Every structure is written in C-alpha cells, then in structure tokens.
C-alpha positions in Angstrom: -52.4 17.0 -62.9 -49.4 17.4 -63.9 -48.4 20.0 -66.5 -46.5 18.8 -69.1 -43.4 20.2 -70.5 -43.3 22.8 -73.6 -41.2 21.6 -75.7 -39.4 25.2 -75.7 -39.0 24.4 -72.0 -37.9 21.2 -73.2 -35.2 22.0 -75.0 -34.0 24.7 -72.6 -33.5 22.4 -69.9 -31.7 20.7 -72.6 -29.3 22.9 -73.3 -28.5 24.1 -69.9 -27.3 20.7 -69.0 -25.6 20.6 -72.1 -24.2 24.0 -71.6 -23.2 22.9 -67.6 -21.7 19.3 -68.7 -19.6 21.1 -70.8 -18.4 23.8 -68.3 -17.1 21.0 -65.4 -15.1 19.5 -68.8 -13.5 22.7 -68.7 -12.6 22.9 -65.1 -9.1 23.3 -64.3 -7.7 20.2 -62.5 -6.6 21.4 -58.4 -4.4 20.0 -56.7 -3.6 20.3 -52.3 -5.7 22.7 -50.3 -5.0 26.4 -49.2 -4.7 26.8 -45.3 -5.1 31.0 -44.0 -3.3 31.2 -40.4 -3.4 34.3 -40.2 -5.9 37.2 -41.4 -3.5 38.6 -43.3 -3.7 35.8 -45.5 -6.9 37.1 -47.0 -5.2 40.4 -48.1 -2.9 37.8 -50.4 -5.1 35.2 -51.4 -9.0 35.7 -53.1 -11.5 33.3 -50.8 -11.7 31.1 -53.7 -8.0 30.2 -54.3 -7.6 27.2 -55.7 -3.7 25.6 -56.7 -4.5 24.8 -60.7 -2.9 22.4 -62.3 -2.2 23.2 -65.8 -0.1 20.5 -67.2 1.6 17.6 -65.5 3.9 14.9 -66.7 7.8 15.6 -66.1 10.5 14.4 -64.1 11.2 17.0 -61.7 10.0 20.4 -63.0 12.2 23.4 -61.3 13.6 27.1 -62.1 10.0 28.9 -63.1 10.4 32.5 -64.9 8.0 34.5 -66.4 9.2 36.0 -70.2 6.9 39.3 -70.5 8.3 39.9 -73.7 6.6 36.8 -75.4 3.6 36.4 -71.8 5.2 32.6 -71.0 6.9 30.9 -68.1 9.8 28.9 -68.7 10.8 26.4 -66.3 13.3 23.4 -66.1 12.7 19.8 -66.3 16.2 18.6 -64.6 16.5 15.1 -65.5 15.6 15.6 -69.3 17.4 18.7 -69.3 15.1 20.3 -71.2 13.6 23.9 -70.7 10.2 24.1 -71.2 7.7 26.8 -72.5 4.2 27.3 -71.3 2.0 29.5 -72.8 -1.5 30.3 -72.1 -4.4 28.5 -74.9 -1.3 27.0 -76.4 0.1 24.2 -73.4 3.3 22.8 -73.3 6.7 22.5 -75.5 10.1 22.2 -75.9 11.6 25.5 -75.0 15.1 24.6 -75.2 17.2 21.3 -74.7 20.7 20.6 -73.6 22.1 23.8 -71.9 22.2 22.2 -68.4 24.9 19.3 -69.9 26.6 19.8 -72.9 28.9 16.9 -72.6 28.6 14.3 -75.3 28.8 11.0 -73.0 25.6 10.2 -70.9 25.5 11.9 -67.8 26.2 10.3 -64.3 23.5 11.5 -62.5 19.8 12.5 -61.9 19.9 15.8 -62.5 22.3 17.0 -65.4 19.9 20.3 -66.6 19.1 23.7 -66.0 17.6 24.7 -62.0 16.9 28.1 -61.6 16.2 30.5 -64.4 16.0 34.0 -64.6 16.0 37.4 -66.7 18.1 39.7 -66.8 17.4 43.3 -67.7 17.9 43.1 -70.6 15.6 40.2 -71.1 17.8 37.0 -71.6 17.4 34.1 -70.2 20.7 33.1 -67.3 20.2 29.5 -66.3 22.2 27.7 -63.6 23.5 24.7 -64.8 23.5 21.3 -63.2 26.0 19.6 -65.7 28.1 22.2 -67.2 28.7 23.1 -63.5 28.4 26.6 -64.8 25.7 30.0 -65.2 24.9 30.8 -68.3 23.2 33.3 -70.1 21.4 32.8 -73.3 22.3 36.1 -76.0 19.2 37.6 -78.5 21.0 35.2 -81.1 21.2 32.4 -79.6 24.9 31.7 -78.3 26.0 31.0 -75.4 28.1 33.2 -72.7 29.7 31.5 -69.6 28.9 34.1 -66.3 30.6 32.0 -63.8 32.3 28.5 -64.1 35.2 28.7 -61.4 36.1 30.5 -57.6 39.6 31.3 -58.0 40.1 28.3 -60.0 38.5 25.5 -58.3 34.9 24.6 -61.0 31.7 25.2 -58.6 30.0 22.0 -57.6 26.5 22.5 -59.8 24.9 26.7 -59.2 21.1 26.0 -58.4 19.2 29.4 -58.2 19.3 33.2 -58.4 18.7 36.5 -58.7 19.5 39.9 -60.0 20.0 42.8 -58.1 19.6 46.5 -59.3 23.2 47.1 -59.6 23.6 44.3 -61.9 25.4 42.1 -59.3 23.5 38.2 -59.3 22.7 36.5 -56.2 23.9 32.4 -56.5 23.3 29.3 -54.6 26.1 26.7 -55.0 25.5 22.9 -53.7 26.2 20.0 -54.5 22.7 18.3 -56.0 23.8 18.6 -60.1 27.0 16.7 -59.3 26.1 12.9 -60.0 27.0 11.9 -56.1 26.2 14.6 -54.2 29.0 15.9 -51.6 30.4 12.7 -52.2 31.1 13.2 -55.7 35.4 12.6 -56.4 35.5 15.4 -59.4 33.7 18.1 -56.3 36.7 20.7 -55.5 35.0 22.6 -53.4 35.6 22.4 -49.9 32.0 24.6 -49.2 28.4 24.9 -50.7 28.6 28.7 -51.0 26.2 31.9 -52.0 28.1 33.9 -54.5 28.0 37.3 -55.7 28.7 37.8 -59.7 29.5 41.8 -60.4 28.8 43.1 -63.6 32.2 42.6 -65.5 34.4 45.4 -65.9 34.7 47.8 -69.2 36.9 44.9 -71.5 36.7 42.0 -69.3 34.0 38.9 -70.5 33.2 38.6 -67.0 32.4 40.0 -63.6 34.5 39.0 -60.4 32.7 36.3 -57.9 32.9 36.7 -54.9 32.1 34.0 -52.2 29.5 35.5 -49.7 29.1 33.2 -46.9 30.0 29.2 -46.2 27.9 29.0 -43.6 24.9 27.0 -44.9 25.0 23.5 -45.2 22.9 23.0 -48.1 22.1 26.6 -49.4 19.0 26.5 -52.6 17.0 29.4 -52.8 16.9 32.8 -53.1 15.5 36.0 -53.2 15.3 39.6 -52.6 13.2 41.9 -50.8 11.4 44.6 -52.7 13.6 47.2 -51.2 17.2 44.6 -51.9 18.8 45.1 -48.1 18.2 42.1 -47.6 18.9 38.5 -49.0 17.1 35.3 -48.1 18.1 32.1 -48.7 16.8 28.5 -47.7 18.9 25.7 -46.9 17.9 22.2 -47.9 19.0 19.8 -45.6 17.3 17.9 -44.0 18.5 18.0 -40.3 18.4 22.1 -40.7 15.5 22.6 -42.8 15.3 26.6 -42.7 15.1 29.4 -43.8 17.9 32.9 -42.8 17.8 36.3 -43.9 21.1 37.7 -44.3 21.3 41.7 -44.4 23.0 43.2 -47.8 25.8 45.8 -47.5 26.7 48.5 -49.3 29.1 47.2 -51.6 27.0 44.0 -52.0 29.0 42.1 -49.4 26.4 40.2 -46.5 25.9 41.4 -42.6 25.1 38.6 -39.9 22.6 36.0 -40.7 19.8 35.4 -38.8 16.9 32.4 -38.7 13.7 33.3 -40.6 11.7 30.1 -40.1 12.6 26.7 -39.0 10.5 23.7 -41.4 12.8 21.2 -39.6 9.7 19.5 -37.7 8.1 18.5 -41.3 11.0 16.9 -42.7 9.5 13.7 -43.4 6.2 14.2 -42.5 5.3 16.2 -45.5 7.9 15.6 -49.3 10.3 18.2 -49.9 12.9 20.4 -48.5 13.1 24.4 -48.3 13.9 25.0 -52.1 13.3 28.0 -53.9 11.2 30.9 -53.2 9.3 34.7 -54.3 9.1 37.8 -52.6 5.8 39.8 -52.9 6.1 43.6 -53.3 4.5 43.6 -49.7 7.5 41.5 -49.2 6.1 38.6 -48.2 7.8 35.4 -49.2 6.8 32.8 -50.8 8.6 29.3 -49.9 8.9 26.4 -51.3 9.3 23.6 -48.4 8.0 20.1 -47.0 4.3 19.8 -48.7 4.0 22.8 -50.8 4.7 27.0 -50.6 4.8 28.7 -47.4 4.0 32.3 -46.8 6.3 34.3 -44.4 5.7 37.8 -43.5 9.0 40.1 -43.9 9.4 39.0 -40.0 9.2 35.5 -40.8 5.7 34.5 -39.3 3.8 32.2 -41.2 0.7 33.5 -42.9 -0.5 30.5 -44.8 0.2 27.4 -46.7 -0.3 26.3 -50.3 0.2 22.4 -49.8 0.1 21.1 -53.3 1.5 17.9 -50.9 4.5 17.0 -53.5 7.8 17.6 -53.7 7.5 21.4 -54.2 10.3 22.7 -55.5 10.4 26.7 -56.9 7.7 29.6 -57.7 7.7 32.8 -59.2 5.3 35.7 -60.0 4.1 35.7 -63.8 1.4 37.1 -66.0 -0.1 40.9 -65.0 2.8 40.2 -61.6 -0.2 38.4 -59.7 -0.3 35.1 -60.9 2.1 32.7 -58.5 3.7 29.9 -60.6 4.8 27.2 -58.5 6.6 23.6 -59.9 6.0 20.6 -58.2 7.4 17.8 -58.9 5.8 16.3 -62.1 3.2 19.4 -62.1 3.0 23.0 -63.1 0.2 24.9 -60.6 -0.6 28.4 -60.7 -2.6 30.4 -58.1 -4.1 33.7 -58.6 -3.3 35.9 -56.0 -4.2 39.6 -54.5 -0.4 41.1 -54.7 2.5 41.2 -57.3 6.1 40.0 -57.4 8.6 42.4 -55.8 10.8 42.8 -59.2 7.5 43.7 -61.4 8.5 47.1 -61.0 12.1 46.8 -62.4 13.1 45.6 -66.0 12.0 43.6 -67.7 9.3 43.3 -66.4 8.3 46.9 -65.8 6.7 48.0 -68.8 
C-alpha cells in the first residue's frame, strides 16, 4: 500500500522546489575552465573556483582598477571611449566619457579610449589615453592633468599600461595600438615602442622627468612590479614573439639586462589573444593575460595553471579585499575568487 502525502509534506516539497529554482536562477554565469598544472596552484585558488561573468556586451574591455574608497571597479571600453564602473549589487554604469580621446573630429582608428588605469597613492585615477597619446590624471575636483605627452619633443605613440612604484615613479609602456594605422600611421613620431619611467615632478614643476628605459621590445604591453619592487615585468604582444620579460630595477629606477620569463608564441593562433596585462600577488606570482586566458607563473616563470576564458583576454587586477581577481576578456568582465592578495594591497590607497 502506498502511503499518501500529507498536506504539510506536499507544501514542503513545493517550497523546496521553488527554492531550488530560485537558486538556479540566481547562479552566476560562468565561462571557460581552470586548469592546474602544478600542486602550488591549489594554494592560490579554492577547489571550487570558477570564472564568473559579472557583465558583458562591451566592445573591448581593458585596464581594470579597483577603487577601495567606493568599493567599485573601473575599466576601459576602448572603442566606445568610455570608462565603465561596476559595483556589487548595482552592476555597470558609465563613469567617464571621452577621456582617452578629446578631439572634435571622429577618431579614425578602432581604439580611441583609455586603456590601462591605475590609482596613485592619493587615490587619483591615472589613465593611459590612446587617442590623445597621453598619460593623464583625474584630479579630485574632476579637472585633468597631463602627466606625459612627449619624449624629447616627439609625441608618444599611445600609452598602454602603467604601474606605480612606491617612490612615486610611474612606469608605462608605449606601443602603437592606439594609432589609427598602428605602426604604419603617418602621425607616428617615435621610431621605437618603449618602456618609460616618469618621475614625480620636482618642486615648482608641473611634470616630472620622462626617461626611456628600454626600446628592445617590439610590442611592449602589460607591465607590473614584483612585491619588493626590485623586478619589472613587461608583456610583449607580438605574435612572432609572444613573451613576457623580466627586468631588474636598479637603484635610481633604471633597468638592468632583461631575461625571458615565459614564451607563449606556440599558442598564438591556437587560442585567441596575445600577452597583455597582468597582476602580481603578494607571494610574487604573476597572473598574466595571454592566448586564451590568464597564465599563472611563479616568480621563476614556471607555469602553475591557467584560467581559460577562451576569449581574447586583455587584463586583470586584484580587488575587493584584495583576493578577488577581476578579468577583462573581450566583451566580458569576469572575476575569480583566490586565496591570495594583490601585491599592492599593503600600500596606499589600498592599505587601510
């Protein structure tokens, strides 16, 4: 004999089913997969880590930076010349328009907007501006200060990515990607694509001294510092030599002889994208975007794992309490929860 359901049991089952449906509806969208090549990766990521999609529909998302004072993320949508804001519980909104290119005529190329974004020690937004070919700072009152525009009288190509040293020195890369015709653009004035250091301005000066540190890289792109700031990492987005290089930072801020950190050239064409932006954690591991997603290297360059977005993955940064990795991947903004914190989270404006 089959025992009939009581009304209470039936109600409980219905509520349980509705609860399961609600939970499924609320489950975040995920993409790609996480591959662990070394046991050390298990210390960096929880076993249940996923690549969670926070927002999509962007033309080309780039340059993410976490703003601790407001607990939100900013990132560039380069073709639209927008800086986008994402905040938990609120989603995305336009934070700023027309900072990357301020010209009156329509921009002739595909990438007029800002690219890499960074906060200085006072929490002011500093941006690499493709269309205007400048590095700019947004002041607290909303006014704009140009930090770098020319090297020895010649216009920069299109500043791409940047990182601050605690000395106040700003390191940035200057490839051709913001020029309408890139390396063949007739408005190009420099013969190389360089890595530069911008010193803080001396008393009574508006701008600091700009120094060319190296022009050995064919397409310098993403840039980052080790936790002790004795090592500078630079990505090269050249399909013929898709690599990451390591430069020792000397006393006074100059660079020593470079060495190869890792080479992903064989993956070019097999997976979408090239070496691009990167972030470093407090243990010295490098989270570097490259063909197909994010590559996680230890300080010696050993590949520990991959966060495969299977998209052209542009950049990443640590945010939140410092242990969430935010990733810009083509049309997507994503995040991955980690077990480590970003290298700069013990310094202003992130340290509290």
